[in-house]
ZAMARGU-4260 file (C-alpha; in steps of 0.2 Angstrom, whole numbers, plus 5000, padded with zeros to 4 digits):
<rodrens>
0) 4991/5189/4803 | 4977/5186/4816 | 4967/5176/4803 | 4982/5165/4800 | 4985/5162/4818
5) 4966/5158/4821 | 4967/5146/4806 | 4982/5137/4813 | 4974/5136/4831 | 4958/5129/4823
10) 4967/5116/4813 | 4978/5111/4829 | 4962/5110/4839 | 4953/5100/4827 | 4968/5088/4825
15) 4969/5086/4844 | 4951/5082/4846 | 4951/5070/4832 | 4966/5061/4840 | 4956/5060/4856
20) 4940/5054/4849 | 4934/5037/4857 | 4922/5026/4848 | 4913/5013/4858 | 4900/5000/4859
25) 4891/4996/4876 | 4885/4978/4878 | 4879/4967/4892 | 4887/4951/4897 | 4877/4941/4884
30) 4883/4952/4870 | 4867/4962/4867 | 4869/4981/4865 | 4864/4992/4880 | 4855/5007/4873
35) 4856/5025/4880 | 4870/5021/4892 | 4878/5036/4900 | 4897/5038/4896 | 4907/5051/4905
40) 4926/5055/4908 | 4929/5053/4926 | 4933/5069/4935 | 4926/5080/4922 | 4909/5086/4915
45) 4912/5079/4898 | 4900/5065/4893 | 4888/5058/4880 | 4874/5045/4879 | 4875/5030/4868
50) 4862/5028/4855 | 4848/5015/4853 | 4862/5002/4847 | 4873/5005/4861 | 4886/5015/4851
55) 4894/5032/4856 | 4907/5044/4851 | 4916/5054/4865 | 4928/5068/4862 | 4941/5068/4876
60) 4948/5085/4882 | 4962/5077/4891 | 4976/5065/4885 | 4976/5047/4889 | 4978/5038/4901
65) 4961/5042/4909 | 4945/5033/4915 | 4928/5033/4908 | 4912/5029/4918 | 4898/5020/4910
70) 4881/5018/4918 | 4864/5012/4914 | 4848/5007/4923 | 4849/4989/4928 | 4868/4988/4927
75) 4882/4992/4939 | 4891/5008/4936 | 4909/5003/4930 | 4925/5012/4926 | 4936/5008/4911
80) 4954/5014/4909 | 4958/5021/4892 | 4977/5018/4890 | 4978/5025/4873 | 4966/5031/4859
85) 4962/5018/4846 | 4955/5020/4829 | 4944/5004/4830 | 4928/5005/4840 | 4931/4998/4858
90) 4918/4986/4866 | 4913/4989/4884 | 4904/4976/4894 | 4892/4980/4908 | 4888/4968/4922
95) 4870/4967/4927 | 4864/4973/4944 | 4858/4956/4948 | 4875/4948/4943 | 4892/4946/4952
100) 4905/4957/4945 | 4921/4948/4940 | 4936/4952/4952 | 4953/4955/4944 | 4968/4950/4955
105) 4987/4952/4952 | 4993/4938/4964 | 5002/4929/4950 | 5010/4945/4945 | 4998/4948/4930
110) 4980/4953/4929 | 4968/4938/4930 | 4951/4935/4934 | 4949/4928/4952 | 4939/4913/4947
115) 4952/4908/4934 | 4967/4907/4946 | 4970/4890/4954 | 4975/4897/4971 | 4963/4899/4986
120) 4962/4918/4987 | 4951/4929/4996 | 4949/4947/4989 | 4943/4962/4999 | 4940/4977/4989
125) 4943/4995/4995 | 4924/4999/4995 | 4921/4984/5006 | 4935/4989/5018 | 4927/5006/5019
130) 4909/5001/5022 | 4914/4988/5035 | 4925/5000/5045 | 4940/4988/5043 | 4954/5001/5045
135) 4968/4988/5048 | 4972/4970/5046 | 4965/4966/5063 | 4948/4971/5057 | 4950/4962/5040
140) 4952/4945/5049 | 4933/4946/5053 | 4930/4945/5034 | 4942/4931/5030 | 4939/4917/5043
145) 4955/4908/5038 | 4966/4923/5043 | 4971/4925/5061 | 4980/4940/5069 | 4985/4941/5087
150) 4992/4957/5095 | 4995/4961/5113 | 5005/4976/5106 | 5012/4980/5089 | 5028/4971/5092
155) 5020/4956/5099 | 5009/4954/5083 | 5007/4937/5074 | 4998/4934/5058 | 4993/4916/5054
160) 4983/4908/5040 | 4975/4892/5043 | 4982/4892/5061 | 5001/4892/5055 | 5013/4906/5050
165) 5019/4914/5066 | 5020/4907/5084 | 5005/4911/5094 | 5008/4923/5108 | 5024/4933/5110
170) 5036/4938/5096 | 5054/4934/5094 | 5064/4944/5081 | 5075/4929/5077 | 5060/4920/5068
175) 5054/4924/5050 | 5036/4927/5048 | 5026/4913/5040 | 5014/4924/5032 | 5021/4937/5019
180) 5014/4955/5021 | 5016/4965/5005 | 5011/4983/5001 | 5012/4987/4982 | 5025/4973/4980
185) 5036/4978/4995 | 5039/4965/5008 | 5037/4971/5026 | 5048/4961/5037 | 5041/4966/5054
190) 5023/4960/5058 | 5020/4977/5068 | 5015/4984/5051 | 4999/4975/5052 | 4993/4986/5066
195) 4994/5002/5056 | 4979/5011/5048 | 4975/5008/5030 | 4979/5023/5019 | 4971/5023/5001
200) 4968/5004/5000 | 4962/4998/4983 | 4961/4980/4987 | 4968/4966/4998 | 4972/4948/4992
205) 4974/4935/5005 | 4983/4920/4997 | 4981/4903/5007 | 4995/4890/5007 | 5014/4891/5004
210) 5020/4905/4993 | 5037/4904/4987 | 5037/4904/4968 | 5026/4920/4965 | 5033/4932/4978
215) 5050/4938/4983 | 5050/4931/5001 | 5047/4913/5004 | 5032/4911/5016 | 5025/4894/5023
220) 5007/4898/5026 | 5002/4912/5014 | 5003/4930/5010 | 4993/4946/5012 | 4995/4956/4996
225) 4989/4974/4998 | 4987/4986/4983 | 4985/5005/4986 | 4976/5017/4974 | 4988/5024/4961
230) 4992/5042/4956 | 4981/5046/4941 | 4981/5059/4927 | 4962/5061/4930 | 4960/5074/4944
235) 4952/5066/4959 | 4948/5071/4977 | 4942/5060/4992 | 4938/5067/5009 | 4931/5056/5024
240) 4927/5059/5042 | 4920/5047/5055 | 4914/5051/5072 | 4909/5038/5086 | 4908/5035/5104
245) 4923/5035/5116 | 4928/5051/5107 | 4932/5041/5091 | 4937/5053/5076 | 4945/5047/5060
250) 4949/5058/5045 | 4956/5052/5028 | 4960/5063/5013 | 4967/5060/4996 | 4970/5071/4981
255) 4977/5065/4964 | 4980/5073/4947 | 4992/5077/4933 | 5007/5088/4936 | 5012/5088/4917
260) 5007/5077/4903 | 5019/5063/4909 | 5019/5066/4928 | 5005/5063/4940 | 5004/5064/4959
265) 4994/5057/4973 | 4995/5063/4992 | 4985/5054/5005 | 4983/5056/5024 | 4975/5047/5038
270) 4972/5051/5057 | 4963/5041/5070 | 4960/5046/5088 | 4949/5037/5101 | 4948/5038/5120
275) 4954/5024/5131 | 4942/5010/5134 | 4950/5003/5150 | 4951/5014/5166 | 4967/5014/5177
280) 4961/5019/5194 | 4978/5021/5201 | 4984/5033/5188 | 4966/5041/5186 | 4967/5039/5167
285) 4959/5030/5153 | 4971/5018/5143 | 4970/5008/5127 | 4967/5023/5117 | 4971/5026/5099
290) 4982/5040/5093 | 4988/5036/5075 | 4993/5047/5060 | 5000/5043/5043 | 5003/5049/5026
295) 5007/5042/5009 | 5014/5051/4993 | 5016/5045/4975 | 5024/5052/4960 | 5019/5043/4944
300) 5030/5046/4928 | 5024/5039/4912 | 5035/5044/4898 | 5027/5031/4886 | 5014/5018/4885
305) 5028/5005/4888 | 5036/5013/4903 | 5029/5017/4921 | 5039/5023/4935 | 5032/5026/4952
310) 5041/5034/4967 | 5032/5031/4984 | 5034/5036/5001 | 5025/5033/5017 | 5026/5037/5036
315) 5015/5031/5050 | 5016/5036/5069 | 5006/5027/5083 | 5008/5035/5100 | 4994/5027/5111
320) 4993/5026/5129 | 4988/5008/5127 | 4990/4989/5124 | 4988/4985/5143 | 4980/4969/5148
325) 4968/4966/5163 | 4970/4952/5176 | 4958/4938/5169 | 4960/4925/5182 | 4972/4916/5194
330) 4977/4897/5191 | 4983/4887/5206 | 5000/4880/5202 | 5010/4865/5210 | 5021/4877/5220
335) 5020/4877/5238 | 5005/4887/5246 | 5015/4902/5251 | 5020/4904/5232 | 5002/4905/5226
340) 4997/4922/5219 | 4982/4925/5231 | 4993/4921/5246 | 5007/4932/5240 | 4996/4947/5237
345) 4988/4944/5254 | 5005/4945/5263 | 5008/4961/5254 | 4991/4968/5259 | 4986/4970/5241
350) 4969/4967/5233 | 4965/4967/5214 | 4954/4982/5209 | 4942/4970/5201 | 4941/4951/5199
355) 4929/4954/5183 | 4940/4957/5168 | 4926/4964/5158 | 4924/4978/5171 | 4939/4985/5162
360) 4947/4992/5177 | 4966/4990/5181 | 4978/4998/5194 | 4994/4995/5185 | 5008/5007/5192
365) 5019/5007/5177 | 5015/5020/5163 | 5008/5011/5147 | 5017/5017/5131 | 5018/5009/5114
370) 5027/5021/5102 | 5026/5012/5085 | 5033/5021/5070 | 5035/5014/5052 | 5039/5021/5035
375) 5049/5020/5020 | 5052/5024/5002 | 5051/5014/4986 | 5055/5015/4967 | 5045/5004/4956
380) 5048/5003/4937 | 5038/4993/4924 | 5044/4991/4907 | 5034/4982/4894 | 5047/4971/4884
385) 5041/4959/4872 | 5026/4948/4878 | 5028/4953/4896 | 5033/4966/4909 | 5050/4968/4917
390) 5047/4975/4935 | 5060/4982/4947 | 5055/4986/4965 | 5068/4994/4976 | 5063/4999/4994
395) 5070/5005/5010 | 5060/5004/5026 | 5061/5007/5045 | 5053/5002/5061 | 5055/5010/5078
400) 5047/5003/5093 | 5047/5012/5110 | 5037/5003/5123 | 5033/5003/5142 | 5023/4989/5150
405) 5018/4982/5167 | 5023/4964/5166 | 5015/4959/5182 | 4998/4966/5177 | 4995/4973/5195
410) 4997/4989/5205 | 5011/4981/5215 | 5029/4987/5212 | 5035/4969/5206 | 5042/4972/5189
415) 5042/4991/5189 | 5051/4994/5172 | 5050/4984/5156 | 5056/4994/5142 | 5065/4986/5127
420) 5065/4998/5113 | 5070/4992/5096 | 5075/4999/5079 | 5074/4990/5062 | 5078/4994/5045
425) 5078/4984/5029 | 5083/4986/5011 | 5075/4975/4997 | 5076/4973/4979 | 5065/4962/4968
430) 5067/4960/4949 | 5054/4950/4939 | 5048/4947/4922 | 5030/4942/4920 | 5018/4940/4905
435) 5010/4929/4892 | 5025/4922/4883 | 5015/4912/4870 | 4997/4907/4867 | 4999/4893/4879
440) 5013/4898/4891 | 5012/4912/4904 | 5022/4915/4920 | 5034/4924/4931 | 5053/4923/4934
445) 5061/4934/4947 | 5076/4938/4959 | 5074/4944/4977 | 5086/4951/4990 | 5082/4957/5008
450) 5094/4964/5021 | 5088/4969/5038 | 5095/4973/5055 | 5086/4974/5072 | 5094/4982/5087
455) 5087/4982/5105 | 5093/4992/5119 | 5082/4989/5134 | 5081/4990/5153 | 5070/4980/5165
460) 5069/4982/5184 | 5061/4975/5199 | 5053/4984/5213 | 5051/4982/5231 | 5037/4969/5230
465) 5048/4957/5219 | 5055/4948/5234 | 5038/4940/5238 | 5035/4934/5221 | 5052/4927/5219
470) 5053/4919/5236 | 5056/4901/5234 | 5062/4896/5252 | 5054/4899/5269 | 5068/4910/5275
475) 5057/4925/5275 | 5070/4936/5284 | 5083/4934/5271 | 5071/4938/5257 | 5064/4953/5266
480) 5081/4961/5266 | 5078/4980/5263 | 5082/4985/5245 | 5086/4967/5240 | 5078/4969/5222
485) 5072/4987/5221 | 5080/4995/5206 | 5089/4979/5202 | 5087/4973/5184 | 5096/4970/5167
490) 5102/4981/5154 | 5101/4973/5137 | 5110/4976/5120 | 5106/4964/5106 | 5106/4964/5087
495) 5101/4952/5073 | 5107/4954/5055 | 5099/4944/5042 | 5100/4942/5023 | 5089/4933/5011
500) 5092/4930/4993 | 5082/4920/4981 | 5078/4915/4963 | 5060/4910/4959 | 5049/4905/4944
505) 5031/4900/4941 | 5024/4895/4924 | 5006/4891/4918 | 5006/4879/4903 | 4990/4877/4894
510) 4988/4859/4888 | 4973/4857/4876 | 4958/4868/4879 | 4954/4865/4897 | 4970/4858/4906
515) 4983/4869/4914 | 4999/4863/4922 | 5008/4876/4933 | 5025/4871/4940 | 5036/4883/4951
520) 5053/4882/4959 | 5063/4892/4971 | 5081/4893/4977 | 5084/4902/4993 | 5099/4907/5004
525) 5097/4914/5022 | 5110/4920/5034 | 5108/4927/5052 | 5120/4934/5064 | 5115/4937/5082
530) 5123/4946/5096 | 5115/4946/5114 | 5123/4954/5129 | 5113/4958/5145 | 5121/4964/5161
535) 5113/4962/5178 | 5115/4978/5188 | 5107/4992/5198 | 5100/4993/5215 | 5110/4994/5231
540) 5128/4986/5232 | 5128/4969/5240 | 5143/4958/5245 | 5133/4944/5254 | 5135/4929/5243
545) 5118/4923/5249 | 5109/4939/5244 | 5118/4939/5227 | 5112/4922/5224 | 5094/4927/5227
550) 5096/4942/5215 | 5104/4931/5201 | 5089/4919/5203 | 5078/4934/5196 | 5090/4943/5184
555) 5107/4937/5179 | 5120/4942/5166 | 5120/4932/5150 | 5130/4934/5134 | 5131/4924/5118
560) 5134/4926/5099 | 5128/4914/5086 | 5126/4913/5067 | 5121/4902/5053 | 5119/4902/5034
565) 5109/4889/5024 | 5103/4885/5007 | 5087/4877/5001 | 5076/4872/4986 | 5057/4871/4986
570) 5045/4868/4973 | 5026/4866/4969 | 5015/4860/4955 | 4997/4863/4951 | 4986/4855/4939
575) 4969/4863/4935 | 4954/4859/4924 | 4944/4873/4917 | 4932/4866/4904 | 4920/4881/4905
580) 4917/4897/4915 | 4907/4887/4927 | 4921/4876/4934 | 4939/4877/4938 | 4945/4862/4948
585) 4963/4861/4953 | 4975/4851/4964 | 4992/4857/4971 | 5007/4849/4979 | 5020/4860/4986
590) 5035/4861/4998 | 5040/4876/5009 | 5055/4880/5020 | 5056/4892/5034 | 5074/4897/5039
595) 5082/4892/5056 | 5076/4903/5070 | 5088/4912/5082 | 5084/4917/5100 | 5088/4935/5102
600) 5078/4939/5118 | 5088/4928/5131 | 5089/4910/5135 | 5081/4901/5149 | 5092/4893/5162
605) 5092/4875/5167 | 5101/4871/5183 | 5108/4889/5183 | 5115/4888/5166 | 5109/4895/5150
610) 5101/4883/5138 | 5113/4886/5123 | 5106/4872/5113 | 5091/4884/5111 | 5101/4898/5103
615) 5098/4891/5086 | 5083/4881/5082 | 5080/4870/5066 | 5072/4876/5050 | 5054/4872/5047
620) 5050/4861/5032 | 5032/4859/5025 | 5024/4847/5013 | 5007/4853/5008 | 4993/4846/4997
625) 4977/4855/4992 | 4963/4852/4980 | 4947/4862/4977 | 4935/4869/4964 | 4930/4886/4960
630) 4912/4886/4953 | 4900/4898/4945 | 4884/4888/4945 | 4875/4904/4939 | 4879/4921/4934
635) 4874/4928/4951 | 4883/4914/4962 | 4900/4909/4965 | 4904/4893/4976 | 4921/4888/4980
640) 4927/4874/4991 | 4945/4869/4996 | 4953/4855/5006 | 4971/4857/5012 | 4983/4846/5022
645) 5000/4852/5028 | 5013/4841/5037 | 5026/4852/5046 | 5043/4845/5052 | 5052/4854/5066
650) 5038/4867/5069 | 5044/4883/5076 | 5035/4889/5091 | 5037/4902/5105 | 5035/4898/5123
655) 5034/4909/5139 | 5048/4906/5152 | 5045/4908/5170 | 5060/4919/5172 | 5058/4937/5171
660) 5075/4939/5162 | 5069/4930/5147 | 5060/4944/5138 | 5046/4939/5127 | 5049/4920/5129
665) 5060/4909/5119 | 5059/4898/5103 | 5057/4880/5104 | 5054/4866/5091 | 5039/4854/5090
670) 5045/4838/5080 | 5030/4837/5069 | 5013/4846/5066 | 4999/4842/5055 | 4986/4855/5049
675) 4971/4850/5038 | 4954/4857/5035 | 4940/4862/5023 | 4935/4879/5017 | 4920/4886/5009
680) 4917/4903/5001 | 4901/4909/4993 | 4894/4925/4985 | 4876/4927/4980 | 4868/4942/4971
685) 4850/4937/4974 | 4843/4952/4965 | 4850/4969/4960 | 4845/4974/4977 | 4850/4959/4988
690) 4868/4952/4990 | 4875/4939/5002 | 4892/4931/5006 | 4897/4917/5017 | 4913/4909/5022
695) 4916/4894/5033 | 4932/4886/5039 | 4935/4869/5048 | 4953/4867/5054 | 4961/4853/5063
700) 4978/4858/5069 | 4988/4847/5081 | 5005/4843/5087 | 5008/4826/5080 | 5024/4825/5090
705) 5030/4837/5103 | 5040/4828/5117 | 5049/4843/5125 | 5035/4856/5127 | 5035/4868/5141
710) 5023/4865/5156 | 5006/4873/5156 | 5003/4887/5169 | 4995/4876/5182 | 5009/4863/5182
715) 5022/4876/5186 | 5032/4869/5200 | 5030/4850/5195 | 5043/4838/5202 | 5046/4820/5199
720) 5057/4810/5211 | 5063/4826/5220 | 5068/4833/5203 | 5061/4849/5195 | 5052/4845/5179
725) 5052/4858/5165 | 5045/4849/5150 | 5031/4837/5145 | 5025/4827/5130 | 5009/4835/5122
730) 5009/4825/5106 | 4991/4824/5099 | 4985/4840/5107 | 4979/4855/5098 | 4989/4870/5092
735) 4986/4887/5100 | 4976/4900/5092 | 4966/4889/5081 | 4947/4887/5082 | 4940/4871/5074
740) 4926/4882/5067 | 4926/4899/5060 | 4913/4908/5049 | 4910/4925/5042 | 4894/4929/5034
745) 4884/4944/5029 | 4872/4953/5017 | 4867/4969/5011 | 4851/4977/5004 | 4853/4992/4992
750) 4842/5002/4981 | 4842/5018/4971 | 4842/5034/4981 | 4839/5046/4967 | 4830/5058/4980
755) 4847/5061/4986 | 4856/5063/4970 | 4860/5053/4954 | 4870/5037/4955 | 4867/5036/4974
760) 4861/5020/4983 | 4853/5018/5000 | 4860/5002/5009 | 4858/4992/5025 | 4870/4979/5029
765) 4875/4966/5042 | 4890/4955/5045 | 4893/4941/5058 | 4910/4934/5063 | 4910/4918/5073
770) 4925/4907/5080 | 4924/4892/5091 | 4934/4889/5107 | 4953/4889/5105 | 4968/4887/5116
775) 4979/4903/5121 | 4994/4893/5127 | 5008/4884/5117 | 5005/4870/5129 | 4986/4867/5132
780) 4980/4874/5149 | 4963/4873/5155 | 4964/4890/5162 | 4970/4898/5146 | 4956/4892/5134
785) 4946/4906/5126 | 4927/4903/5124 | 4920/4904/5107 | 4911/4921/5102 | 4901/4929/5089
790) 4903/4948/5083 | 4890/4957/5073 | 4893/4973/5064 | 4880/4983/5055 | 4878/4999/5044
795) 4865/5010/5037 | 4865/5024/5025 | 4868/5029/5007 | 4883/5030/4996 | 4888/5037/4979
800) 4903/5032/4969 | 4905/5051/4965 | 4898/5064/4977 | 4893/5064/4995 | 4890/5048/5005
805) 4884/5045/5023 | 4881/5031/5034 | 4880/5025/5052 | 4888/5010/5059 | 4891/4999/5074
810) 4904/4986/5078 | 4901/4972/5090 | 4883/4978/5090 | 4877/4966/5104 | 4892/4971/5115
815) 4899/4954/5116 | 4912/4952/5130 | 4927/4941/5123 | 4946/4939/5125 | 4958/4939/5110
820) 4972/4932/5120 | 4976/4925/5138 | 4994/4927/5144 | 5002/4921/5160 | 5011/4935/5170
825) 5030/4935/5170 | 5036/4923/5184 | 5021/4911/5183 | 5014/4914/5200 | 4997/4909/5194
830) 4989/4926/5188 | 4986/4927/5170 | 4980/4942/5159 | 4968/4945/5145 | 4969/4955/5129
835) 4951/4961/5128 | 4941/4963/5112 | 4933/4980/5110 | 4916/4983/5117 | 4901/4990/5107
840) 4906/5005/5096 | 4895/5015/5085 | 4897/5031/5074 | 4894/5040/5058 | 4905/5041/5042
845) 4904/5056/5030 | 4913/5054/5013 | 4914/5065/4998 | 4923/5059/4982 | 4926/5070/4966
</rodrens>
């Protein structure tokens, strides 16, 4: 009996190993065999060496799918996924150490080589993200010069590409972002997501130009498409810790592996802490610290080679004592001398703790809080049907915002409370079918639905010093009435409900051997409902009409509701010419549509009445042309150049109101805007040891026609013929937040470090990010211009794809002082604050990958 059982076991084992035998041939890019290459199953000790003809036979001890790693002297180590075991020998092509590795992207919903795609795309791999210390999108902008991200706090975060996308400055929930933010195919409706730490990032694709026929949500300026690392049937562990100055500690951990033959899991964690970099001398505490924690989990179910189902969940929590701004300067306004900031604080016996913003000293009396929580769950299913893949992505997400800020930026009790917490949740569904439909036709067709709601329940209050900032008559005795403003403020309840539904399609049609035509269309429906109710209350009870009038000049009750629904049709067409692998020339014409905006943060008052005509602003319409060429002059050089031009009608912008009661500014419309520019991207693998990259952007973004723009800070109080003036014509001036010149460049030297371990390389690298002067005000102001600056980051150490890595790093190596934003204080008394860029930081990162 034992012999029979042994024989059965032997036959079963032999059959199993025979079924898992991989026969392969290792070649170089020119088709020549690579002798004696090392072939191993990733995550195991199973491996063989190829023979002198590059041939190998490897018996796998685990079921497909799994990864094999092939390496050889003079070539880059590469991973290849084995989806299923084939009887025929498979060919594996290695890239030489002195050649550029081809990058695969999924921007068009199918796997394609980056240089083959006729779309301007910048790709940042997970390895590059790790080694440059770019742990959120705000750091990634230093690697992609056409990308801009501005944030004075997570809520007030705007992402722009080529200077357009979101209004520069403060955020209004009633406006759709112009840059789509996607993680694993899921659209994140609130830009606050961009401030969160990266967890398990595989790569980031930054698409430039309107995107409406490839992605679920229509976006006027581009999209950021983030792909995370997936659960794997091959066991793997990654551990990383970083330590730096200012008490910086960051830890990341990830583990993945099979739970059964058809089920795999991945669990990842990230935590970041750093002490404050600005000193609050009044509260005796360091502020603008970092306190982030996040986790992501995945379950991968693969019942067959044709079906893949992934259940994902993530949660992220930020609780910094931070996002404060420092007084950057004082602008003289056109108001009477007694209404100038310096005279006001002199009358109150107050002195700024420092007039040098880069001393990083404040005395703000309101606690700084920026609670920011995001998370969600999603279910993604891929079914291979016919020549393509049917994908369904269902997601639910939430965002909670719990802030506290000092809106006067001083230690005076002027605006003592500014707390407008918000809650958002969204449900989305995207269904698409993508693939190669025939030898000459490929493409994607899809449906998209998004439903979201944002509710805000806030409180703002004035303090005992508010009277002097609000005083606009010389009757000082009346203004100095005890308790006039102290504790008086507004309680706000508001909400916005929005729905988006769309059908989209994009086709790539091959005409002949070299020409491709890619038309795309999109049908869109948008609906928004707004409720806004603020009540002025608090403080001591008053019956004197004169005192009540003074109060209402600062805070007043306001109520309105509004709604709209609209349909639109947009399209694009791209023609490309790809005669060989050295050249891919293309031209694109596209239209884009940004839905109407709704003001959901209060309306400014003109002649003591709310400007109801600003409750809904017009939709934004874009006509865009682009042409360029992606080239590979040699195997070790890519050189891509693009020209773009966008004409935007009814450009949606956000402006600051001088009224404290208008929280976060209000929306306005510029009649016409033009943005054009040239972009250059280059990557050069000089030798197997030296690699370089450079990107340069020239952007000319201006208001072609904007006749009702708000006044700049220094013209506050302007009158004409005895009447107050609130608007001016700024046609021809530059858009805010856009530098004419932006560059990103860097290089790295690496060499084998076998004295540490096999497959380890020593490296030293440096990166430089430069941007020229830009305006930090919707209407150009000579006091709110930010000087150009250059940031240099460096790193030195050794790394291994598997095993232990260690390196030291420094960001802002030369300790450049610079502003990221300049913002006028509420009330426009003349003082303005700055969002400071971080000073020099340095540290060490230790990583272990199994």
